[in-house]
A tleap script that builds the chain and sets N, CA, C and O, in Angstrom:
source leaprc.protein.ff14SB
mol = sequence {
  NMET THR VAL ARG PHE TRP ALA GLY ALA GLN
  ARG ALA ALA GLY VAL GLU THR GLU GLN PHE
  GLU VAL GLN SER VAL ASN ASP LEU ARG ARG
  LEU LEU ALA ALA ARG PRO ALA MET GLY ARG
  LEU SER SER VAL ALA SER PHE LEU VAL ASP
  GLY ALA GLN ALA GLY ASP ASP ALA PRO LEU
  PRO ASP GLY ALA ALA VAL ASP MET LEU PRO
  PRO PHE ALA GLY CGLY
}
set mol.1.N position { 1.728 -0.714 0.107 }
set mol.1.CA position { -0.147 0.139 0.011 }
set mol.1.C position { 1.001 1.008 0.411 }
set mol.1.O position { 1.799 1.097 1.344 }
set mol.2.N position { 0.714 1.630 -0.756 }
set mol.2.CA position { 0.960 3.598 -0.877 }
set mol.2.C position { 0.890 4.708 -0.049 }
set mol.2.O position { -0.157 5.355 -0.066 }
set mol.3.N position { 2.101 5.169 0.910 }
set mol.3.CA position { 0.520 5.912 0.768 }
set mol.3.C position { 1.862 7.750 1.219 }
set mol.3.O position { 2.891 7.994 1.850 }
set mol.4.N position { 0.958 8.396 0.453 }
set mol.4.CA position { 0.744 9.888 -0.332 }
set mol.4.C position { 1.106 11.002 1.093 }
set mol.4.O position { 0.068 11.534 1.489 }
set mol.5.N position { 2.188 11.364 1.783 }
set mol.5.CA position { 2.060 12.178 2.780 }
set mol.5.C position { 1.820 14.523 2.312 }
set mol.5.O position { 2.175 15.335 1.459 }
set mol.6.N position { 1.177 14.479 3.342 }
set mol.6.CA position { 0.851 16.084 2.395 }
set mol.6.C position { 1.135 17.388 3.436 }
set mol.6.O position { 0.129 17.588 4.117 }
set mol.7.N position { 2.038 18.160 3.687 }
set mol.7.CA position { 1.985 19.324 4.069 }
set mol.7.C position { 3.033 19.028 4.470 }
set mol.7.O position { 4.018 18.868 3.749 }
set mol.8.N position { 3.004 18.853 6.153 }
set mol.8.CA position { 3.839 18.664 7.668 }
set mol.8.C position { 4.185 17.458 7.509 }
set mol.8.O position { 5.239 17.411 6.875 }
set mol.9.N position { 3.636 16.046 7.901 }
set mol.9.CA position { 3.803 15.646 7.190 }
set mol.9.C position { 4.373 15.259 6.652 }
set mol.9.O position { 5.335 14.786 7.256 }
set mol.10.N position { 4.392 15.035 4.868 }
set mol.10.CA position { 6.070 14.569 4.472 }
set mol.10.C position { 7.239 15.723 4.463 }
set mol.10.O position { 8.253 15.861 3.779 }
set mol.11.N position { 6.514 16.673 5.777 }
set mol.11.CA position { 7.915 17.491 5.509 }
set mol.11.C position { 8.884 16.801 6.568 }
set mol.11.O position { 10.105 16.868 6.419 }
set mol.12.N position { 8.279 16.109 7.687 }
set mol.12.CA position { 8.453 14.671 8.228 }
set mol.12.C position { 8.865 14.231 7.924 }
set mol.12.O position { 10.078 14.343 7.752 }
set mol.13.N position { 8.070 13.255 7.572 }
set mol.13.CA position { 8.706 12.337 6.300 }
set mol.13.C position { 10.151 12.765 5.390 }
set mol.13.O position { 11.132 12.272 5.947 }
set mol.14.N position { 10.432 13.369 4.431 }
set mol.14.CA position { 11.438 13.952 3.691 }
set mol.14.C position { 10.958 12.720 2.537 }
set mol.14.O position { 11.733 12.309 1.673 }
set mol.15.N position { 10.248 12.473 2.618 }
set mol.15.CA position { 9.739 11.753 1.083 }
set mol.15.C position { 7.887 12.034 0.534 }
set mol.15.O position { 6.926 11.902 1.291 }
set mol.16.N position { 7.845 12.256 -0.282 }
set mol.16.CA position { 6.034 12.207 -0.288 }
set mol.16.C position { 5.099 10.836 -0.562 }
set mol.16.O position { 3.869 10.803 -0.557 }
set mol.17.N position { 5.656 10.155 -0.708 }
set mol.17.CA position { 5.349 8.654 -1.022 }
set mol.17.C position { 6.332 7.336 -0.426 }
set mol.17.O position { 7.551 7.212 -0.544 }
set mol.18.N position { 5.762 6.801 -0.034 }
set mol.18.CA position { 6.332 5.779 0.408 }
set mol.18.C position { 6.144 4.320 0.919 }
set mol.18.O position { 5.884 4.301 2.122 }
set mol.19.N position { 6.205 3.069 0.323 }
set mol.19.CA position { 4.584 1.911 0.988 }
set mol.19.C position { 5.347 1.591 1.842 }
set mol.19.O position { 6.494 1.901 2.161 }
set mol.20.N position { 3.954 0.368 2.488 }
set mol.20.CA position { 4.259 0.070 3.641 }
set mol.20.C position { 3.127 -1.710 3.866 }
set mol.20.O position { 2.323 -2.537 3.437 }
set mol.21.N position { 3.800 -1.328 4.643 }
set mol.21.CA position { 2.675 -3.651 4.309 }
set mol.21.C position { 1.993 -3.300 5.600 }
set mol.21.O position { 2.838 -2.979 6.436 }
set mol.22.N position { 0.654 -3.242 6.103 }
set mol.22.CA position { 0.820 -3.158 6.948 }
set mol.22.C position { -1.048 -2.907 7.546 }
set mol.22.O position { -1.386 -1.724 7.578 }
set mol.23.N position { -1.799 -3.625 7.842 }
set mol.23.CA position { -2.858 -4.237 7.920 }
set mol.23.C position { -4.313 -3.579 8.682 }
set mol.23.O position { -5.466 -4.011 8.672 }
set mol.24.N position { -3.806 -2.541 9.232 }
set mol.24.CA position { -5.062 -1.293 9.994 }
set mol.24.C position { -4.417 0.013 9.695 }
set mol.24.O position { -3.198 0.041 9.531 }
set mol.25.N position { -5.221 1.234 9.600 }
set mol.25.CA position { -4.866 2.616 9.622 }
set mol.25.C position { -4.000 2.018 10.975 }
set mol.25.O position { -2.883 1.501 10.953 }
set mol.26.N position { -4.979 2.284 12.288 }
set mol.26.CA position { -3.620 1.828 13.867 }
set mol.26.C position { -1.790 1.061 13.298 }
set mol.26.O position { -0.626 1.298 13.619 }
set mol.27.N position { -2.131 0.585 12.822 }
set mol.27.CA position { -0.749 0.207 12.437 }
set mol.27.C position { 0.115 0.797 12.187 }
set mol.27.O position { 1.159 1.252 12.653 }
set mol.28.N position { -0.839 0.711 10.779 }
set mol.28.CA position { 0.086 2.117 10.157 }
set mol.28.C position { 0.540 3.210 11.222 }
set mol.28.O position { 1.733 3.166 11.521 }
set mol.29.N position { -0.040 3.932 11.678 }
set mol.29.CA position { -0.553 4.755 12.936 }
set mol.29.C position { 1.184 4.935 14.313 }
set mol.29.O position { 2.007 5.776 14.673 }
set mol.30.N position { 0.709 3.115 14.624 }
set mol.30.CA position { 2.051 2.782 15.181 }
set mol.30.C position { 3.785 2.745 15.125 }
set mol.30.O position { 4.760 2.818 15.872 }
set mol.31.N position { 3.286 2.518 13.152 }
set mol.31.CA position { 5.006 1.885 12.883 }
set mol.31.C position { 4.982 3.625 12.799 }
set mol.31.O position { 6.168 3.944 12.887 }
set mol.32.N position { 4.142 4.881 12.667 }
set mol.32.CA position { 5.156 5.873 11.912 }
set mol.32.C position { 5.379 6.380 13.326 }
set mol.32.O position { 6.489 6.880 13.509 }
set mol.33.N position { 4.244 6.345 14.748 }
set mol.33.CA position { 5.271 6.910 15.748 }
set mol.33.C position { 6.282 6.659 16.199 }
set mol.33.O position { 6.751 7.431 17.036 }
set mol.34.N position { 7.059 5.378 15.777 }
set mol.34.CA position { 8.447 5.461 16.283 }
set mol.34.C position { 9.389 5.864 15.473 }
set mol.34.O position { 10.544 5.439 15.489 }
set mol.35.N position { 8.962 6.674 14.751 }
set mol.35.CA position { 10.185 8.058 14.267 }
set mol.35.C position { 10.393 8.423 14.176 }
set mol.35.O position { 11.049 8.106 13.184 }
set mol.36.N position { 10.712 9.942 14.494 }
set mol.36.CA position { 11.310 10.568 15.776 }
set mol.36.C position { 10.406 12.012 15.045 }
set mol.36.O position { 9.482 12.727 15.434 }
set mol.37.N position { 10.874 11.974 14.362 }
set mol.37.CA position { 10.010 12.496 13.257 }
set mol.37.C position { 8.765 12.761 13.637 }
set mol.37.O position { 8.140 13.814 13.771 }
set mol.38.N position { 8.340 10.941 13.884 }
set mol.38.CA position { 6.852 11.827 13.355 }
set mol.38.C position { 5.615 11.080 14.532 }
set mol.38.O position { 4.508 10.652 14.204 }
set mol.39.N position { 6.248 11.095 16.040 }
set mol.39.CA position { 6.542 10.294 16.189 }
set mol.39.C position { 5.071 11.524 16.696 }
set mol.39.O position { 4.142 10.796 16.346 }
set mol.40.N position { 4.286 12.976 17.321 }
set mol.40.CA position { 3.649 13.424 18.017 }
set mol.40.C position { 2.610 13.819 16.198 }
set mol.40.O position { 1.501 14.305 16.422 }
set mol.41.N position { 2.846 13.683 15.104 }
set mol.41.CA position { 1.833 13.863 14.165 }
set mol.41.C position { 1.228 13.210 14.415 }
set mol.41.O position { 0.257 13.484 15.121 }
set mol.42.N position { 1.540 11.684 13.854 }
set mol.42.CA position { 0.989 10.140 13.918 }
set mol.42.C position { -0.132 10.337 15.305 }
set mol.42.O position { -0.995 9.553 15.700 }
set mol.43.N position { 0.107 11.156 15.630 }
set mol.43.CA position { -1.648 10.532 16.968 }
set mol.43.C position { -2.036 11.600 16.474 }
set mol.43.O position { -3.119 11.145 16.105 }
set mol.44.N position { -2.070 12.562 16.176 }
set mol.44.CA position { -2.919 13.318 15.371 }
set mol.44.C position { -3.887 14.113 14.172 }
set mol.44.O position { -4.814 14.906 14.005 }
set mol.45.N position { -2.476 12.867 13.209 }
set mol.45.CA position { -2.819 12.985 11.571 }
set mol.45.C position { -4.724 12.190 11.572 }
set mol.45.O position { -5.405 11.419 12.248 }
set mol.46.N position { -4.822 12.976 10.425 }
set mol.46.CA position { -6.201 12.165 9.752 }
set mol.46.C position { -5.380 10.834 8.343 }
set mol.46.O position { -4.346 10.903 7.678 }
set mol.47.N position { -6.412 9.850 8.426 }
set mol.47.CA position { -5.476 9.245 7.333 }
set mol.47.C position { -7.946 8.969 6.570 }
set mol.47.O position { -9.094 8.891 7.007 }
set mol.48.N position { -7.109 8.964 5.252 }
set mol.48.CA position { -7.940 8.229 3.975 }
set mol.48.C position { -7.030 6.850 3.145 }
set mol.48.O position { -5.905 6.569 2.734 }
set mol.49.N position { -8.238 6.359 3.243 }
set mol.49.CA position { -7.848 5.022 2.505 }
set mol.49.C position { -8.547 5.218 1.279 }
set mol.49.O position { -9.778 5.233 1.267 }
set mol.50.N position { -7.938 5.353 0.355 }
set mol.50.CA position { -8.682 5.484 -1.245 }
set mol.50.C position { -9.937 6.517 -0.613 }
set mol.50.O position { -11.019 6.306 -0.065 }
set mol.51.N position { -9.157 7.750 -1.012 }
set mol.51.CA position { -10.318 8.869 -0.680 }
set mol.51.C position { -11.570 9.480 -0.050 }
set mol.51.O position { -12.345 10.410 -0.273 }
set mol.52.N position { -11.371 8.380 0.960 }
set mol.52.CA position { -12.419 7.582 2.531 }
set mol.52.C position { -11.335 8.156 3.143 }
set mol.52.O position { -10.139 8.107 2.857 }
set mol.53.N position { -12.458 9.201 4.821 }
set mol.53.CA position { -12.202 8.928 6.325 }
set mol.53.C position { -11.932 7.545 6.289 }
set mol.53.O position { -12.555 6.733 5.606 }
set mol.54.N position { -10.986 7.295 7.045 }
set mol.54.CA position { -10.451 6.897 7.644 }
set mol.54.C position { -10.206 5.932 9.417 }
set mol.54.O position { -9.176 6.267 10.003 }
set mol.55.N position { -10.824 5.181 9.924 }
set mol.55.CA position { -10.560 5.570 11.616 }
set mol.55.C position { -9.706 4.568 10.980 }
set mol.55.O position { -9.450 4.101 9.870 }
set mol.56.N position { -9.233 4.410 12.812 }
set mol.56.CA position { -8.007 3.294 13.727 }
set mol.56.C position { -8.548 1.992 12.879 }
set mol.56.O position { -8.069 1.666 11.793 }
set mol.57.N position { -9.450 1.409 13.437 }
set mol.57.CA position { -10.017 0.294 12.196 }
set mol.57.C position { -9.412 -0.045 10.918 }
set mol.57.O position { -8.769 -0.952 10.390 }
set mol.58.N position { -9.825 0.902 10.705 }
set mol.58.CA position { -9.892 0.853 8.993 }
set mol.58.C position { -9.324 -0.520 8.247 }
set mol.58.O position { -8.302 0.027 7.831 }
set mol.59.N position { -9.264 -1.181 8.010 }
set mol.59.CA position { -8.783 -1.915 7.387 }
set mol.59.C position { -7.504 -0.947 6.254 }
set mol.59.O position { -7.401 0.272 6.390 }
set mol.60.N position { -6.654 -1.708 5.221 }
set mol.60.CA position { -5.582 -1.594 4.129 }
set mol.60.C position { -5.579 -2.512 3.846 }
set mol.60.O position { -5.257 -3.568 4.390 }
set mol.61.N position { -6.217 -2.058 2.250 }
set mol.61.CA position { -5.671 -3.717 1.244 }
set mol.61.C position { -4.446 -3.630 0.919 }
set mol.61.O position { -3.472 -3.087 1.442 }
set mol.62.N position { -4.616 -4.269 -0.067 }
set mol.62.CA position { -2.328 -4.364 -0.660 }
set mol.62.C position { -3.718 -3.476 -2.131 }
set mol.62.O position { -4.744 -4.004 -2.559 }
set mol.63.N position { -3.133 -2.051 -2.511 }
set mol.63.CA position { -2.746 -2.255 -3.346 }
set mol.63.C position { -3.933 -0.235 -3.570 }
set mol.63.O position { -4.318 0.528 -4.457 }
set mol.64.N position { -3.967 -0.407 -1.838 }
set mol.64.CA position { -4.901 0.880 -1.245 }
set mol.64.C position { -3.984 2.234 -1.342 }
set mol.64.O position { -2.770 2.205 -1.142 }
set mol.65.N position { -4.519 3.112 -1.587 }
set mol.65.CA position { -3.885 4.036 -2.082 }
set mol.65.C position { -4.313 5.498 -0.198 }
set mol.65.O position { -5.491 5.780 0.020 }
set mol.66.N position { -3.262 6.057 0.685 }
set mol.66.CA position { -3.673 6.176 1.886 }
set mol.66.C position { -2.915 7.622 1.960 }
set mol.66.O position { -1.738 7.860 1.691 }
set mol.67.N position { -3.949 8.531 2.409 }
set mol.67.CA position { -3.427 9.740 2.314 }
set mol.67.C position { -3.456 10.105 3.884 }
set mol.67.O position { -4.583 10.185 4.371 }
set mol.68.N position { -2.668 10.272 4.499 }
set mol.68.CA position { -2.113 10.770 6.000 }
set mol.68.C position { -2.264 12.028 5.737 }
set mol.68.O position { -1.713 12.321 4.676 }
set mol.69.N position { -2.780 12.901 6.253 }
set mol.69.CA position { -2.862 14.872 6.739 }
set mol.69.C position { -2.927 15.456 7.823 }
set mol.69.O position { -4.090 15.517 8.222 }
set mol.70.N position { -2.025 16.028 8.645 }
set mol.70.CA position { -1.410 16.884 9.010 }
set mol.70.C position { -3.505 17.733 9.984 }
set mol.70.O position { -4.534 17.567 9.328 }
set mol.71.N position { -3.560 18.293 11.053 }
set mol.71.CA position { -3.853 18.883 10.874 }
set mol.71.C position { -3.918 20.178 10.894 }
set mol.71.O position { -3.204 20.567 11.818 }
set mol.72.N position { -4.525 21.264 10.219 }
set mol.72.CA position { -4.517 21.625 9.771 }
set mol.72.C position { -4.262 22.950 10.512 }
set mol.72.O position { -3.575 22.806 11.523 }
set mol.73.N position { -4.748 24.499 10.179 }
set mol.73.CA position { -5.238 25.289 10.455 }
set mol.73.C position { -5.683 26.514 9.942 }
set mol.73.O position { -5.176 27.150 9.019 }
set mol.74.N position { -6.874 26.857 10.748 }
set mol.74.CA position { -6.958 28.018 9.685 }
set mol.74.C position { -8.128 27.975 8.670 }
set mol.74.O position { -8.779 27.506 9.604 }
set mol.75.N position { -9.101 28.021 7.548 }
set mol.75.CA position { -10.223 28.548 6.770 }
set mol.75.C position { -9.566 27.279 5.558 }
set mol.75.O position { -10.114 27.127 4.466 }
savepdb mol mol.pdb
quit
């Protein structure tokens, strides 16, 4: 599955996209939290799976497109 990082998540990750093999959004969140630059961000970010808002229990099937969106300020 491919994760696309947006805004501050992209800066923290140091890349625009990255490949992962995890089963759920929660698994992805925990994997990212282990990285020093992404620890706090992973706990407050929102995730979209194939364009739809996804909670922590959402499965991540092979080939899914996941967007990691940090909190945004303003309008």
